C-alpha positions as CSV (number, residue, x, y, z in Angstrom):
1,M,-31.1,95.5,-74.8
2,I,-34.4,96.9,-76.5
3,G,-34.5,99.5,-73.9
4,L,-31.3,100.6,-74.7
5,T,-31.2,100.6,-79.0
6,G,-35.0,100.7,-79.6
7,A,-35.9,97.4,-82.0
8,L,-34.8,98.4,-85.0
9,L,-30.6,98.3,-84.3
10,P,-30.9,94.8,-82.9
11,A,-32.7,93.4,-86.3
12,V,-30.8,94.6,-89.0
13,S,-27.4,94.0,-87.1
14,F,-28.6,90.6,-86.7
15,L,-29.5,90.4,-90.3
16,G,-26.2,92.2,-91.1
17,R,-24.1,89.4,-89.7
18,L,-25.7,86.6,-91.7
19,P,-23.9,87.2,-94.6
20,T,-20.2,86.6,-92.8
21,A,-21.7,83.2,-91.3
22,T,-23.1,82.2,-95.0
23,I,-20.0,83.0,-96.9
24,Q,-17.6,81.5,-94.7
25,M,-18.9,77.9,-94.0
26,G,-21.0,78.0,-97.5
27,S,-17.8,79.1,-99.6
28,V,-16.4,75.2,-98.2
29,L,-19.7,73.8,-100.1
30,L,-19.9,76.3,-103.1
31,V,-16.5,75.3,-104.3
32,A,-16.9,71.7,-103.2
33,E,-20.0,71.5,-105.2
34,T,-18.5,73.6,-108.3
35,S,-14.8,72.2,-108.3
36,G,-15.5,68.8,-107.0
37,S,-12.9,68.7,-104.2
38,L,-13.3,69.3,-100.5
39,G,-9.7,69.7,-100.1
40,T,-10.2,73.0,-102.7
41,G,-13.4,74.2,-101.2
42,G,-11.6,74.2,-97.7
43,A,-8.6,76.3,-99.0
44,V,-10.9,78.5,-100.5
45,G,-12.7,79.3,-97.5
46,C,-9.4,79.6,-95.5
47,A,-8.0,82.3,-97.8
48,L,-11.8,84.0,-97.6
49,A,-11.6,83.6,-93.4
50,L,-7.9,84.8,-93.8
51,G,-9.2,88.0,-95.4
52,Q,-11.4,88.8,-92.7
53,V,-8.6,88.2,-90.4
54,A,-6.3,90.2,-92.0
55,M,-8.4,93.5,-92.4
56,G,-11.0,93.1,-89.1
57,P,-8.5,94.6,-86.5
58,C,-7.8,97.3,-89.2
59,L,-11.4,97.8,-90.2
60,G,-12.0,98.2,-86.2
61,R,-9.2,100.8,-85.4
62,L,-10.7,103.1,-88.3
63,A,-13.8,102.9,-86.6
64,D,-12.5,103.9,-83.7
65,R,-10.5,106.9,-85.3
66,R,-13.1,107.4,-87.8
67,G,-16.6,106.4,-86.5
68,Q,-18.4,103.4,-87.8
69,R,-20.9,105.3,-89.8
70,P,-18.4,105.9,-93.0
71,V,-16.2,102.7,-92.4
72,V,-19.6,100.4,-92.4
73,L,-20.8,102.4,-95.1
74,L,-18.3,101.6,-97.6
75,F,-17.1,98.1,-96.4
76,A,-21.0,97.1,-96.6
77,L,-21.4,98.3,-100.6
78,V,-17.7,97.1,-101.5
79,N,-18.6,93.6,-99.7
80,A,-21.8,92.7,-101.5
81,L,-20.3,93.3,-104.7
82,A,-17.3,91.1,-104.0
83,I,-19.8,88.2,-102.7
84,T,-21.3,88.7,-106.4
85,V,-18.2,87.9,-108.0
86,F,-16.7,85.4,-106.1
87,T,-20.1,83.7,-106.6
88,L,-20.2,84.3,-110.1
89,A,-16.3,82.9,-110.4
90,A,-17.3,79.8,-108.5
91,L,-20.1,78.9,-111.0
92,S,-18.0,79.6,-113.9
93,G,-15.2,77.3,-112.9
94,L,-12.2,79.4,-112.4
95,P,-9.0,78.1,-111.1
96,T,-8.1,77.8,-107.9
97,G,-6.0,80.6,-108.0
98,A,-8.5,82.8,-108.9
99,L,-11.2,81.4,-106.5
100,I,-8.4,82.3,-103.6
101,A,-7.6,86.0,-104.4
102,L,-11.5,86.2,-104.8
103,G,-12.3,84.4,-101.6
104,V,-9.4,86.9,-100.0
105,L,-11.3,90.0,-101.0
106,A,-14.6,88.5,-99.9
107,G,-13.4,88.3,-96.4
108,A,-11.2,91.4,-96.5
109,T,-14.2,93.6,-97.4
110,Q,-16.8,92.2,-94.9
111,P,-17.8,95.2,-92.5
112,G,-17.4,93.6,-89.2
113,I,-21.2,94.2,-88.0
114,G,-21.1,91.5,-85.1
115,P,-17.9,93.1,-83.1
116,L,-19.1,96.8,-84.1
117,A,-22.5,95.8,-82.6
118,R,-21.2,94.3,-79.5
119,S,-19.0,97.1,-78.8
120,R,-22.0,100.0,-79.7
121,I,-24.0,98.0,-77.3
122,V,-21.6,98.2,-74.9
123,A,-21.0,102.1,-75.5
124,L,-25.0,102.6,-75.1
125,A,-25.3,100.4,-71.7
126,R,-21.5,102.3,-70.4
127,G,-23.0,105.6,-71.6
128,R,-26.1,105.5,-69.2
129,G,-24.5,104.3,-66.3
130,A,-24.8,100.2,-66.3
131,D,-23.0,97.8,-64.1
132,D,-20.6,95.2,-64.9
133,R,-24.0,92.6,-64.7
134,L,-26.4,94.7,-67.1
135,V,-23.0,94.7,-69.7
136,D,-23.0,91.0,-69.3
137,T,-26.2,90.5,-70.4
138,A,-26.2,92.4,-73.5
139,L,-22.8,90.4,-74.1
140,S,-24.7,87.4,-73.9
141,L,-27.8,88.3,-76.4
142,E,-25.3,89.6,-78.9
143,G,-23.5,86.3,-78.7
144,T,-26.5,84.5,-79.1
145,M,-27.5,86.8,-81.9
146,D,-23.9,85.4,-83.7
147,E,-24.6,81.8,-82.6
148,L,-28.4,82.1,-84.5
149,S,-26.0,83.9,-87.2
150,F,-24.1,80.7,-87.6
151,V,-26.9,79.0,-87.2
152,L,-29.1,80.5,-90.0
153,G,-26.3,80.9,-92.3
154,P,-25.3,77.2,-92.8
155,A,-28.7,76.2,-92.7
156,L,-29.3,78.4,-95.9
157,V,-26.3,76.9,-97.6
158,G,-27.9,73.7,-96.5
159,I,-31.1,74.5,-97.4
160,A,-30.0,75.9,-100.9
161,A,-28.0,73.0,-101.7
162,V,-31.2,70.4,-101.4
163,A,-33.6,73.5,-103.1
164,G,-31.1,74.1,-106.1
165,H,-27.2,75.2,-105.6
166,P,-25.6,76.9,-102.8
167,A,-25.0,79.9,-104.7
168,Y,-28.7,81.2,-104.1
169,A,-27.5,81.5,-100.8
170,F,-24.5,83.1,-101.7
171,A,-27.1,85.6,-104.0
172,L,-29.1,86.4,-100.7
173,A,-26.2,86.9,-98.6
174,A,-25.1,89.7,-101.1
175,L,-28.0,91.5,-100.6
176,L,-28.2,91.4,-96.7
177,V,-24.7,92.7,-96.6
178,A,-25.9,96.0,-99.0
179,G,-29.3,96.6,-97.2
180,C,-28.6,95.8,-93.6
181,G,-25.6,96.8,-93.5
182,T,-26.2,100.3,-94.8
183,A,-29.2,100.3,-92.1
184,F,-27.0,99.9,-89.1
185,A,-24.4,102.2,-90.6
186,L,-27.1,105.0,-90.7
187,H,-28.7,103.9,-87.3
188,P,-28.1,107.2,-84.8
189,S,-26.6,104.5,-82.2
190,A,-23.6,104.7,-84.1
191,R,-22.8,108.2,-82.1
192,A,-22.1,106.5,-78.9
193,V,-19.3,104.9,-79.8
194,P,-16.5,107.0,-78.4
195,L,-13.9,108.5,-81.0
196,A,-9.8,107.5,-79.8
197,L,-8.0,110.5,-79.3
198,R,-5.9,111.5,-81.9
199,G,-4.2,115.1,-82.6
200,T,-1.4,117.2,-80.9
201,G,-3.0,117.3,-77.6
202,A,-4.3,114.1,-77.1
203,R,-3.2,111.4,-74.6
204,P,-1.2,108.5,-76.3
205,R,-3.6,105.7,-77.0
206,R,-3.6,103.2,-74.1
207,R,-1.7,100.0,-74.7
208,M,-3.9,96.3,-74.6
209,P,-3.0,94.6,-71.4
210,P,-1.0,91.4,-71.8
211,S,-4.7,89.6,-70.2
212,V,-6.2,90.4,-74.0
213,H,-3.1,88.8,-75.7
214,V,-3.6,85.7,-73.3
215,V,-7.5,85.8,-74.5
216,R,-6.8,85.9,-78.0
217,A,-4.5,83.1,-77.8
218,G,-7.7,81.1,-76.5
219,L,-10.4,82.2,-79.1
220,V,-7.6,81.3,-81.6
221,F,-8.0,77.5,-80.5
222,L,-11.4,77.8,-80.1
223,G,-11.5,79.1,-84.3
224,V,-9.5,75.8,-84.7
225,L,-12.2,73.5,-82.6
226,L,-14.7,74.9,-84.7
227,G,-12.9,74.4,-88.3
228,A,-12.0,71.2,-87.3
229,C,-15.6,70.5,-86.9
230,G,-16.8,72.3,-89.5
231,A,-14.4,70.2,-92.1
232,G,-15.4,66.6,-90.2
233,I,-18.7,67.1,-90.1
234,T,-18.6,68.1,-94.3
235,A,-16.1,64.9,-94.6
236,L,-18.5,62.6,-92.3
237,T,-21.7,63.3,-94.4
238,Q,-19.8,63.1,-98.0
239,E,-18.9,59.6,-96.8
240,L,-22.2,58.8,-95.4
241,G,-23.9,59.6,-98.8
242,H,-25.5,62.6,-97.3
243,A,-23.4,65.6,-98.3
244,G,-26.3,68.1,-98.5
245,Q,-27.2,67.6,-94.6
246,A,-23.7,69.1,-94.0
247,G,-25.1,72.9,-93.2
248,L,-28.3,71.6,-91.4
249,V,-25.8,68.9,-89.1
250,Y,-24.0,72.5,-88.2
251,A,-27.2,74.2,-87.7
252,A,-28.2,71.6,-84.8
253,M,-25.2,72.7,-83.3
254,G,-25.3,76.2,-83.4
255,V,-29.2,76.0,-82.1
256,M,-28.2,74.3,-78.7
257,S,-25.4,76.6,-78.5
258,A,-28.0,79.9,-78.8
259,V,-30.5,78.1,-76.4
260,V,-27.3,77.7,-73.8
261,G,-26.0,81.4,-74.7
262,L,-29.6,82.8,-73.8
263,S,-29.2,81.4,-69.9
264,M,-25.8,82.5,-69.8
265,A,-26.9,86.2,-68.8
266,A,-28.8,84.1,-65.6
267,L,-25.7,82.8,-64.2
268,P,-25.0,85.0,-61.1
269,A,-22.3,87.0,-60.6
270,R,-20.2,85.7,-58.3
271,F,-19.3,83.1,-60.9
272,G,-16.7,84.8,-62.3
273,L,-15.8,85.2,-65.9
274,R,-12.3,83.2,-65.3
275,L,-14.2,80.4,-63.9
276,R,-16.7,80.5,-67.3
277,W,-14.3,80.0,-69.3
278,R,-12.2,77.2,-67.7
279,I,-15.5,75.1,-67.2
280,A,-16.5,75.8,-70.8
281,T,-12.8,75.2,-72.2
282,A,-12.6,71.8,-70.0
283,A,-16.6,71.1,-71.4
284,A,-15.3,71.5,-74.9
285,A,-12.2,69.2,-74.5
286,V,-14.8,66.2,-73.2
287,L,-17.8,67.0,-75.0
288,S,-16.0,66.9,-78.6
289,L,-14.2,63.4,-78.3
290,P,-17.2,61.4,-79.2
291,L,-17.5,62.9,-82.3
292,I,-14.5,60.7,-83.3
293,W,-16.2,57.8,-83.0
294,T,-19.0,58.8,-84.5
295,G,-20.3,56.8,-87.8
296,S,-23.7,57.4,-88.5
297,M,-25.8,60.5,-88.9
298,T,-28.5,59.5,-86.2
299,A,-25.1,59.9,-83.7
300,L,-24.1,62.4,-85.8
301,Y,-27.0,64.7,-84.9
302,L,-27.1,63.4,-81.4
303,V,-23.2,64.4,-80.6
304,V,-23.2,67.5,-82.5
305,T,-26.4,68.9,-80.6
306,V,-24.8,68.1,-77.3
307,F,-21.5,69.9,-78.3
308,G,-23.6,72.7,-79.3
309,A,-24.3,73.4,-75.5
310,I,-20.6,74.5,-74.9
311,Y,-19.9,76.5,-78.0
312,A,-21.8,79.8,-76.9
313,P,-20.6,79.5,-73.6
314,N,-16.8,80.1,-74.5
315,L,-17.4,82.7,-77.3
316,I,-19.7,84.8,-74.7
317,T,-17.2,84.3,-72.1
318,G,-13.9,85.2,-74.5
319,F,-15.6,88.4,-75.7
320,G,-16.8,89.4,-72.1
321,L,-13.0,89.1,-70.9
322,T,-11.8,91.1,-74.1
323,E,-14.6,94.2,-73.2
324,R,-13.2,94.1,-69.6
325,A,-9.7,94.6,-70.4
326,V,-9.6,97.0,-73.7
327,P,-9.0,100.4,-72.8
328,K,-12.4,101.6,-73.7
329,D,-11.3,104.0,-77.0
330,R,-10.1,101.1,-78.1
331,L,-13.0,98.9,-77.8
332,S,-14.3,98.3,-81.6
333,E,-10.6,97.6,-82.6
334,G,-10.5,95.1,-79.3
335,M,-13.5,93.4,-80.6
336,T,-12.7,92.6,-84.0
337,F,-9.5,91.5,-83.0
338,A,-11.3,88.9,-81.2
339,V,-13.0,87.8,-83.8
340,S,-10.2,87.9,-86.0
341,A,-8.4,85.7,-83.5
342,F,-11.1,83.0,-83.5
343,V,-12.3,83.2,-87.3
344,G,-8.2,83.4,-87.9
345,G,-7.7,80.0,-85.9
346,Q,-10.7,78.5,-88.0
347,A,-9.7,79.7,-91.2
348,V,-6.0,77.9,-91.3
349,T,-8.2,75.0,-89.9
350,L,-10.5,74.7,-92.9
351,A,-7.7,74.5,-95.1
352,V,-5.2,71.7,-93.1
353,A,-8.6,69.6,-91.7
354,G,-10.0,69.3,-94.9
355,R,-7.5,67.7,-96.7
356,L,-6.2,65.6,-93.7
357,A,-10.2,64.5,-93.4
358,E,-10.2,63.8,-97.3
359,A,-6.8,62.0,-96.9
360,Y,-7.9,59.9,-94.2
361,G,-11.1,60.9,-93.1
362,A,-13.3,63.0,-90.7
363,H,-12.2,61.3,-87.2
364,V,-8.9,62.9,-88.3
365,A,-10.1,66.3,-88.5
366,F,-12.7,66.0,-84.9
367,A,-9.3,64.6,-83.1
368,L,-7.2,68.2,-84.4
369,G,-10.7,69.9,-83.0
370,S,-10.2,68.0,-79.4
371,A,-6.5,68.3,-79.3
372,A,-7.3,72.2,-79.6
373,A,-10.1,72.1,-77.0
374,V,-7.3,70.7,-74.6
375,C,-5.1,73.8,-75.5
376,A,-7.8,76.6,-75.0
377,F,-8.3,75.1,-71.3
378,L,-4.7,75.5,-71.0
379,V,-4.9,78.9,-72.1
380,S,-7.5,79.8,-70.0
381,L,-5.7,78.5,-67.0
382,A,-3.5,82.0,-67.4
383,V,-6.5,84.0,-68.0
384,R,-6.7,86.7,-65.1
385,E,-10.1,88.5,-63.7
386,P,-10.6,91.3,-65.3
387,S,-11.4,94.8,-63.4
388,G,-11.9,98.2,-65.1
389,A,-8.8,99.5,-62.6
390,D,-6.4,99.4,-65.7
391,V,-8.8,101.8,-68.1
392,P,-10.1,104.8,-65.8
393,E,-13.4,106.1,-66.8
394,K,-12.5,109.6,-66.2
395,D,-10.3,109.5,-69.4
396,L,-13.2,108.4,-71.3
397,K,-16.0,111.1,-72.8
398,P,-18.0,109.1,-75.1
399,A,-20.9,110.8,-77.1
400,A,-24.4,110.8,-75.4
401,A,-26.7,107.8,-76.3
402,A,-29.0,107.8,-78.8
403,P,-32.5,107.9,-77.7
């Protein structure tokens, strides 16, 4: 991937997506700490994620039509300000309604660096005539960077909570999204992503094929699984008197997920995406079950680490299926919509599972996650293997790749 992008782009895209992971799970911990209620923290976390869900596809569509550079520049700077205001509001003890409104703003203004980086690296690879295997490798590396960001994001919040206060991590997130978001926007590779055709003489935009919507449904259930696990981990660490370790437990799951994600590129081409997703979702349903009966910190770390092994394969395969199926001049929109489907499932679950865990215990949240994993497996049975036949390359004229 370095050969396609240079060393700078992966660095700034990785650091630029850290704030998303930090504030998504961190908002639950921050508001739970300042308000004293896990239910309130879950509601605010849900609002923040729903803001991202609502705006994410619009951001991708804007990037396809106007180019990534101006869109990311604007959203990165506005998001840095929104994160700062949200953090100050939580520290000031503003009412729940105000925190929810500011959470929506902080979520809606996220610059979407993760999905836009995927569309950028795919455009660079396709522009140089890369085959599906090289694109799968690039997506695996991108997925691993996402996993690492979701490791470090909650870990930063957990470390900040132990060292002083979760708000310290939010201050770092604001700085990163402003600085690295700007660097990502200005990188020359932004020119590699083809703009969607528009204007009087242009062809109408191609419709999204049905397989894309099936994959999105599966990603919603995977988001429910992750949101339920996040709420369950937070609740169980509180029940066991180790609330400050919630971010670290979540990071343990992410570390294993990232390690397995790196190995995805080594899978043989004959091991198709559809089969991979069926196996990954089935494994998620099985490996999530022990969480329901976990009752100690040692067991929690162990079970969560094993469970983490299946998360990267699910996400990487879901994004791979999306990339193969969407029209290439709607790639940014398709990727941001896929992420929004995943985050949307996570968002609703953060609110619902948080209150369930608060009222009935962490095991109820974990049970909800297992049920969602079963649903994701059932959806995977309806996914067909994508091909490039629906998206003729002759209709696409991407810009020259950046040196």
